[in-house]
N, C-alpha and C positions, 0 to 999 in steps of 0.2 A: 845316205840315211834312207830308211824306210819309216813310214809312220807306225799308224796304228800305235921304340925297340919292342915288336909285338910278335904274334905267332905266324910264322911263313911255313905254308904247307905246300909243297910242289906237287901238283896234279898232272904233271907231264906236259909234253908239248905236241901240238899237231905238226904233221909234216910241213917243212917250209918255213917255219917259224925260227926266229932267232931266240937265244937263250934269255935275252931281257925283254921278249915280247915285242920287239920293235917291228917284226914282220907280220904280226897278227891282225886279224880282223875279228872282232868278238861281237856277236849278236846280243845285245842286252835288251831285256824287257823290263818296262816300267810298269809296276802294278798300282796305279793311283786308285786305291779303294777308299771306301768310306767305313771305317770301323765303328762298330757299335760297343755296347756295354758287355757283351756275352764273348768270352774267349772261345767258346765252342763254336758258336755262329760264325766268328771271325775266321777260326781256322777253316771252316767249309768254305768260306769265301776265298781264302788263299788257296785252296785246293782247285776251286773252279777256274780261278786266274791262271794258276800253273797250268793246267790242262791246255787253255787257249794259248799261252806263251810257248808251250812246247810244240804246239801245232804249227806255230809260226817260225819254228827253228831257232828259238832262243836258247843260248847256252847259261845265261845269267838271268836272274829274275830278282828284281829289287822291290820290295814293299816299303810303306812308310814306317816311321816311328809309331810306336804305339799301335802297331797292327794287332797286337793281343787283344788290347781293349783301349778305348778312346780315354783321353783325358777328361776329368771332370767326374769320373767314378772314383771311389776309394780304391786306391792301388794295392794296399796292403793284401786285402783278400784275394785278389786275382793274381797276385806275384807267385811264380813257380820257379824252382830251381831249374838249371840247365839240363838236367836229366830228369825233369818232370813230363807229364803227359802231353802239354801243349808243345814243348820243344821237340818230344818224340814225334808228334804229328807233323812238325814242319819238316823234320828229317826224312820221314816217310814220304812226304810230298816230294822233297828233292830228289830222293832215290827213284821214285816211280817215273818221274820224267826226265832224269838225267841233267838236273839243273843244279847250279850253284845258286841258292836262295839265301836272300838277306831279308830279315824281319825283325822289326822292333817288337820287344817284349819287356816284361818286367820281372826281375828276379829279386829274392829276398836279400837284404843285407844284415850282417850280424847287429847292427846297431838299432834295428826296428824300423829302419826306413827301407827302400827299395833301391835297386839300381835300374837305371833306364838303358837297356841292354839291347844291342843288336846281336841275334843269332845268326851266323855265317856258316852255312852247311851245304854239302853236296860236292860232287865232283872231286873227291878226295880231301875236302876241307871240312873241319869240324872245330870252329873256334867262336870268339865272341868279343865284342867291344862294347864297354860301359861308357856312356856319355861322360866326357870330362868337364865341359863347362855347362853348368845348369842355368835354366832360365829365370834367373832373378831380376826381371826386368819388365817394364810395362805394366807393373802391378801385379804381376804373377810371381810366386815365390816356390820355384821347384825344389830348391833345397830343404824346404820344410818336411817334404815327403820322401825325396829322393837323395841318396848319397851319391857323390861324384866318383867316376873312374880315375884310374892313376896310370893307364898304360895305353901307349900308342900301338894300333895293330894294322898289320898288312897280311895278306893271304894271296898265294899263287894258284892260279887254276889256268889250265890250257896255255901255259907259257906266259901269262900276263900276270903282273903283280898289281893288286887292288889295294887301295887305303881306304879307311872308314872314318866318317864323321857323322854326328848327328845334330841336326837342326841348328840350335844357338852356336854350336862349334863353328858354323860357318862365319860367325863374326870375328874369328881369330886366325888370322892369317899364318901365323907361326906354326900351327898344327898342321896346315897344308904344305907349308914349306919343308917341315919335318917329314911327312909322308913321301913327298918328292925325294928328299934326301935318302929315304930308305928303299927307293927304287920303285915306287908307285908310279904307274902309268894312267891309271884310271881311279878316281876317288868318287866312292859311292857314298851319298848324303841322304839318308831317310830322313823325314822331317814331320812335324805336325805344326805348321806355321800358324801363329796366332794372327787373327784379322785384325784390322784396324787402319785408319787413315795413313796411307803411304807404305803400308807394309807388303803389299804385292811389288811394289817398285823397289823397295829394299831388298826383298828376296832375290828378284833377278839381278839387281846390281852386285849384291854380295856373291852370288854363285858365279857370275861371270868374272868378278874381280879374284875370286879365289882360284879360278883356272888360269887367270893370267899370273898370279902370284907363284903358281906352282909348275906352270906350264904342262898341266896334266889334263886329261879329259875328266870332267865333273858330271856325274849323273846325280841330279837332285830329285828326290821323289817325294811328294807331299801328300798328305791325307787330302782327300777330296774335300770340298766346300759343302757342308750340310745344306747351306742355303741354296745351292745350285739345284738341289733335288728336292727342295720345299720342306726340309727337316729344320727343326729348332732343337739343337742338343740340350737346351735348358741350362746352360752353364756358360761362364765367362772364360773357362780354360781354354787353352788353344787347341782347337779341334780341326784346324786345317783351312787352307784357301786353295788348295789344287795347285795349278801352273807348274807341274813338274817339267823339268827341261834337261836336255843333253847338250853340254856346252863344250866346245873344242878347246885346245891347249891355248889358243889365241882369243879365247874369250868370245867366240861366235856360238850364238845359239842356234844349233843344228836341227833340233826337233822340241816340240813342246806339246803340252795338254792343256786344256782350259780348266775351268773351276770343277767341272763334274767328274764323276768317276769315270775311268778309262783305261785301257792298255795301249802303250806306246812301245813299239820295237825298233830299235836302231842299230845299224852296224857301224861299230865304232872301230876306226882305223888307227891301231895303236901306233903304227909308224909315223903319223903326224906329231906325235910328241918329240921325236928327235928332230924332226924338221922345225918345229917351233922352237926348240932349245938351241938350235943352230942360228936361227934369226934373231931371237930375243933370249940370250944366255942369262936369264936373271939368276937362275941357280948357281951357274958357275961364277958370276961376277959379285955374288953376295960377299960382303966383308963384315960379318957380325962382330969381329974383334974391334972394329973402329968405333961402335957405339954400345959396348958393354960398360 
């Protein structure tokens, strides 16, 4: 480590890797940013972070949920389609730096709400994931303005299959087990985690538990905490607590950030997934037919 059924797109394999990614090491950058209300300004922040990540040799760069615009602002006016200018800007950033970029945005839904969408683009990949489980908890009602997704998504880059989940999804182990069953070795989890008593502890516990459930690497990327830089977002919406982390298939926190904005770069050894599944074969030993 260093500090600092969906769409599958094969972007090729590096020399010496196995077809399932088991021999790969992938350098992943975690862009723990603090999004504001302006999509244009946030896109510029993503571009600056991508340049730094590429300079450090990253192949994958993950931004938080709501990277397009923070929660607490009206989402309908900022939402754009996947072929709109904001997504085009992210695609250009990914292409310029040779990165697979994952960034949270909002897209229009036909029912008048928006979708909480991850744009996943670069290195031969161009797909998206709409958040399946909406945050109707702790006094917040995401479903009032956001429509749920209905597809599980994986994507292949550099011989490694990635799975995707968003924030509140981390409370639902079946999604992570499903992603593992689809061949994911690394699950990327952008989030804008709500603050509150015990919430940081829940965040770490849940991320580590989902790594153990799936015996996958889990890279969980949160919005930075506005309070860490002396900002008051002026809203009770979940604007982030930071504490992004990279967790091994056996639930070990291998690298982490604090509450403030930062860039974390980690070398993820995908071969550790096979070793973990040999030691603790929870995927192979599952018997879902016994409790249906």
